N, C-alpha and C positions, 0 to 999 in steps of 0.2 A: 593191683595193676600188673599186667604182663610185661616182663622186661623184653625190649626189642632184641632180636637176634643180632649178635655182634659178628659180622662177617670177617673183620680183620683178625679177631681172636681165633676164630676157627681156621683161618688161613695160616696163621703163625703156628698153630698146633700141628697142622698137616705137613708143613714144609719148613721145619726148623733148620735143616742144613742149608737150604737156599738162603735163609735169612743171614746166616753166618757168612756165606760167600759174598752176599751183597755188601756187607760191611767192608770186606776186603776190596771189593770192586770200587767202592766210593773213593778209595785212595788212589785209584788208577785212572778212571774214566769220568768225564763230565756226567753227573747224575748216575754214575755207576754202570752205564750201558754202552754198547758199541753200535747200536742201531736205535733210532728214535722209537720204532714200533715195539721194541722189546722193553721199554720202560713201563713199569707197573708199580703202583703203590698197594701194599706197603713194601713189596720187593718182588722182583721177577723170579720165576722158577728156573732153576739150573738143571739142565739135562745132561745125563751121563752117557746114554746110549740109545739107539733107535733101531727098529726092525719092522719092515712092512708098514702097517698103519699106526704103529705104536712108538711111544717114547717112554723112557724111564728116567725119573729125576734122581738127584743125588740122595734122596731118602728112600728110593726104591719104589715110589709110587708109579703105577702104570697109567699112562695118559694116551688117549686116542688123539692123534695129531692132525690138526686141520690147518697148520701153517704150511705143511709139506715143503719145507725149505723155501719159505716165502714164494711158493708157487713153482719151484724148480723141479719138484719130485712127482711128476705125474704117475710114475710107476711105484711110488712108495719108497721107503728107506731100504737100502741094500738089496735092490733087485739083483739076483744072481748073475744075469748076463752082463750087467753094468759093472758089478764088482770084479768079475772075472776079467773083463776088458781092461779095467784100470790096473789090476794086479799085474797083468801081462805087460802093460806098458811101463809100469813102475820098475820092473826088472830091467827094462831097456834104457831107461833114462827119464828124468822129469823135465828137462829143459835143454834143448839142443842149441838154441841160438842160431837156428838154421831152418831152411825149408825141410819138410818131411812129407812122406806120402799120406799120412793120416789127415793132414790138413786138406788135401785134395779130396779124399774120400768123404770127409766131413762136409765140405762145400757141395759135393755132388749129391749127398743125401738131402741137403736143404733144397737144392735146385729141383730134385725129383718131386718133392712135396709142395714147393712153391714155385711154379713156372715163371712168376713175375720176376724172380731173382735171376737175372741174366748174368750178373757179376756180384761178388760178395767180398767183404773185407771183415775179418774177425777183430773183435775188441776184447777187453777184459770184463766189461759190464754193460748193462743196459743204458746207464747214464752216458757212458762213452759212445755208445751206438747212436743215441739221439743227438748228442753233441756233433758227431760226424755228419749225421743226416742234415742238420741245420746248415753246416758249413758247405756241404755238397749242393744243397738247394740254392744257396746264395752264389756260390761259384758258378753254377750252371746257368742261372738266370741273369746274373749281374745285378740283382735287385737286393735291397737291404732288409726288408721287413719279413717277419714271420707271423702267421696267425696260429694261435692256440685257443682252446676253449676252456672256459671257467670250469673248475672241478676236475680237469684232466691232469694226470701226473705223468711226467716224462723224465724222472730222475731229478737230481739236485743241481744240475748245471744252470748257470746264470740266465741263459737265453729263454728258459721255459719253466723255471721253478716258481713262478708267481701264480696267484689266484687258484691255488689247488684246494684250499679249505675255506669254509665260510669265515668271514663275510665276503670273501673274494675281492678284497681290496689290496693295497700294497704292503700289508703287514708282513708278507713273506719275502720281501725284497731286501731285508737287512743284509748289509755287506756287499750288495750288488752295485755295479756302476750304473749311474742313472742313464747314461747314453746307451748302454746295452739293453736295459729294460725298456727304454723308449721305442726300440725297434721291434718289440713284440706286441702285437695287437691281441688283446684278450677279448674274445667274443662270447656271447651266450651260447650254450650248447644247443644243437639241433635247430639253429636259426639260419636258414639258407639265405634269407634276405640280408642279414647282417654280413654274411660271407660275401655275397655278390657285391654289395656296396663297397666292401674293403678291397675286393679284387679289381674293381673298375678303376681304382686309382693308378694301377699299373706298376706299383712298387713292391708288391708282395712276391717274395721268392717262393714260399711254400706254405702249405697248411698241414699241420700235424694234429693227430687225434688218436685216442684209444678207440678203435673201431667198435668195441662193445659198449663204450660209454665211460665217462669219467670215473676214476677209481675202480677200474676193471668192472664197470657196470653199476656203480652206485647211482650214477645219473645215466640211465640206459639211453642208447642211441635210438632216436625216433625211427620208426619204420619208413624206409624210403630216403632217409637223409643221406646215407652213404652214396646212393646212386645220384642224388642231386649234387652232392659235393664233388663227385667224380666229373660230372658234366661241367660244373662251374669252373673247376681248376683247369680242365682241358681247354675250355673256351678262352680263358684269360692267361694261359701260359704259366700257371703256377704249379709247383711240384706238390703232388699229394703224397703225404707220408703217413703210413699206418704204423703206429707204435704197437707192435705185437709182442712186446716183452712178456706180457702175461698171456695173451690169447694165442700166441704162436704155438702150434702143435697141441693146443688144449681144446679150443673150440671145434677144431677139425684137424685131420692130418696136415692139411694145407693152411691151417690157421683161420682167423676170422675172415680173411679175404676169400677163402673157399666157402666158409659157412654163409657169408652174406652175398657172395657172388659179385664182388667188386674188386677190381685190380688197381692197386696203388702204383705210384712211380717208384717209391722207395719203401722199404720195410725195415724196421728195427726189431732185433730179436735178442733174447737172453734167456735166463731161467731154464726151461726144458731143453733148449738148444744144447746146453752143455751137460745135461744129464745129472745135475746136482753138484757139479764143480763150477768154478768161476768161468764165465765166458759170455760174450755177446757178439753181435754182428749187425752190420748194415748192408743191405743188398737191394738191387733193383735194376732199372734200365741200364743197358750197357753204355749209352751215350752220357748218362749222368755219372755213373760210376767211373767213367774214363777220366774224370777229374783227379782220380787217384793214380792214374797210369803214367808211366814214363813215356815221353813223346815218341821214342823209337819203337814202342811196342803197340801203339794204338793206331788203328786205321784212320781214326778221326783226324790225326795230324796230317795225313796225306790229302784229306779233303778240305782242310782249313789252312790256308797259307799263313794265317796269323797265329796258328798254334805253336807254342814254344814251351819250354820248361817252366816259365813263369805262370802258366795256367794250371800247373799241377798242385794239388793240395798235399802237403807233407803229412805223413801219418806213420810215425814210429809207434812202439808199444811193446814193452819188454815181454809181456805174456800173451801177445796176440797169437791165436791158434796154438796155444800150449798143447803139447802132445797128450798129456793126461786128460785135459778137458776134451780134446778131440776124440780120444778113445771112448770116454763116457758118452759124449754126444752121439757118436756113430752108433754105439750099441743101443742107446735110447731111441734114436730116430728110426732105426730098423724095426723096433717094436711098435712105435707110434704109427708107422706107415700102415700097419694092418688094421687100425681103427678100433680094435677090441678094447684096448686100454682106455681110450677116450670114452667109449660107450659105457664101460663099467663105472668110470668116475662120474660121468654125467648122470647116470641112473642113481648113484648113491646121493648126489647132491639134490636131485629132484625129490627123493624120498625124505631127506632131511627137511627140505622146505615144506613139504606136505605135513610132516610130523610137527614141525614148529608151529605152523598155522593152526593146527588142531589144538595144540596146547594154549595158544593165544586166544583162540575163539572160545575155548572152555571157560576162560576167565573174563571174556568180553573186554579185553584190553585193546586200546587204540594203537596196536602194533601190527606189523605184518612181516612175513618172511618172503623174500623175492629173489630173483636172480635167473641166470640162464647157464647152459652148459654145466660145467663142474664147479659152480660157485653157489654159495648161499649167503644171504645178507638179512639183517634185521633192521627195520625202520621203526623207531620208537616214538610213541605219542605224536602221530602225524595228523590224525583227524580226517583222513581221506574218506570221502563218501563211498568210493568204489573199492574199499579195502579188499573185499573178497576176490576181486579181479587180479590184484597184485601184478599188473603188467604195465609198468610205467613207460613202456615204449609206445603205447597207443592211447594213453589218457593225457589230459591237460593239467595234471597235478603240477604245482609249482616246483620246478627243478631245484630251486634254492633250498628247499626243505628236505631234499633227498640225501644230503650229507649233513653232518653236524648233530648227531644224537647227543643228548645230555651227557656230558663227560662223567658225571657222578654215576649215572646208570650204566654207562659203558664200562667203567672200571668195575662196578659191582657185579655186573653180569659175567665179565671175564673171570673174576675171582671165584664166583659161584660155580661156573662151569669147570674150573680147575679143581674145585672141591669135589665135583661130581665125576672127575676122571677124564675130562676133555680139555685139550689145550687149543683154544679157539682165539684168533686175533680179536682186537678190540671191536666192540659193538655187536658181537654175536655172529660176525661174518666168518667165512672160511672157504677153503678150497679142498676138494676131495682128490683122491688118487685111485688108481685101479686096485690098490691093495685094501681099500675100505670095503668091509664085508657087510652083509645084511645085519649081522649081530652088532657090528660097530654102529650102524645107523640106529638100531633099536636102543642101544646104550646111550647114544648121543641125544636122541629125542627124550629119553627118560631123564637124562641129566639136565636138559633144558627145562623140562617140566618141573623138576625139583628146584632148579635155580630160580624159577619164577616164584615158587613158594618161599624160598629164602629171601628174595627181594621184598616180598610182601611182609614177611616177619620182621624184616629190617626197616619197614616203613617207607620203602622206596617206590612201590607200585600199589 
């Protein structure tokens, strides 16, 4: 009898120094990690340095990187123009606790790329940006409720952190105040009838979504839905918020709103915005953003006799528009504006999706690779009759099955890909950068092909 392949043993042999570091980390952090997505059994891989499309772990193993800084590094690691800008600013200071010219230039770069952003306020993260967007919508409309869609992720803040993962019930509301959760209406994705019904009640302040779909496209947005949503929110006076933390400057220089041709009222940004450093932002219509303005500086106060300082939202933030993040962001956005980096990243992702599906078809697995722009994803054991189409934007496949791959398979595939020299987030998904080459793509497809063989030897597929 043939002994099944032991994936964990092979993993421990390849990454022994990471195993030692993880033992230390268990004495410091819950479950030994500082981000839920970095948790991996038997242990996560610890990285020592990165350059371009590659990372090197503490054992010296070279890994092709598809985390790209959780999506923040469209240009890859250590892009020279970005590093030069940060070094120059580092010599001048890391934190002024004051206004500075770079924050203005950073904002102007964003406004050039996204004309919908008439005014902007920087934050330290995407979660902070979505939190402020919710508050702005409520302050502007005077209404209490928010609409979000099942499967869509908007950070870990209490107002929107529910119904992100299957089974989309209340299991993700631990530690949240019941009254806060009650004011968030969770609707099925892509269901304009459900949205219209909710908006007719007249108490919805805003509707927020990832414009590409839940989980940056795990549940793709149906064709035409954004246009329908724009019309419905305008009709009923609700604020439409695009969470472009992932899609901003990745789907197009002007983000998903340029890519899909739909203009939101507010936009939340992070990741690419700050060029690999911490940073986020919320921006949009001047009349909505005026809720952050002091009364003596906004024209709206002159037109509204009831306007006074009690209508202003307070917004401090120690690291808002940090000069280092501003320097990295400006350098990155100047390159993004040309469009070439986005094109290269998108072509690399498309080639990976194609190669993955060829490897899947060769084995006649009920899997498929799908995605758009510079993303790729794997859906396992789905049983979709239209598998070869792989376009869930236009088919009627049950959206509830588009997230929630078998955790055992997800973990095994990630470990197998690491053994093959590729660091890919859970479930075979990933994001590409402009630094990913044709050789990287070939190596990645070959690693996926070998990973499927490992899973078969391990008795998992």
